[in-house]
C-alpha positions, 0 to 999 in steps of 0.5 A: 032787147037783142042788146041786153041778152048781148050784154048781159051773155058777154063775159067780161073781159079778164086780164091774161096771167103772166108767168113772173119775168124771174122764174121766166129767166131762171127756167130759160138758163135753166132749160139751156143748161139741159141742154148743153148738158144733153150735148156733150152725153149724146158726143160721149156717146159716140165717141166712146161707143164702139156702136152708135146705137146709143149715140142715136137713141138718145138723141131719138129718144130725147126728139121724139119721146121724152127727154128722160131717153137719154138722161137713162141712157147717160145714166146708164153709160156714165162712169162707161163713158166718164159723165158721172158730172154732167149725169149729175148736173142735168139731174140736178137741172132736170129736178131745179127745171121742174120746181120751177115750171111747178111754180110759174103755172102754179100763179098762172093759175091763183091768177085765174078769176075764180066761177060763181 
């Protein structure tokens, strides 16, 4: 009797969904590009400012809060620091990363089994 209950109550083993390897590699490369742009923005903040407060806020805000803080600081000071191209590339990379992440997430969610 216990064997029948144990067999019927255990869920069937399911396959773990995995993301597309091409999308994962592209997301990794875009993430590395975003990191490089962030480092360049921090370097510009420390080089161009008399006081390092914007560089410190960008560094701490990016590590502890969200990458949007250094992005906003960079765009506010882009003309003064001369990093308009870096900020444009960084913004494009963030949009591309969001699209790739959404694609990976959607493909993984669509491969999950549905409940009856």
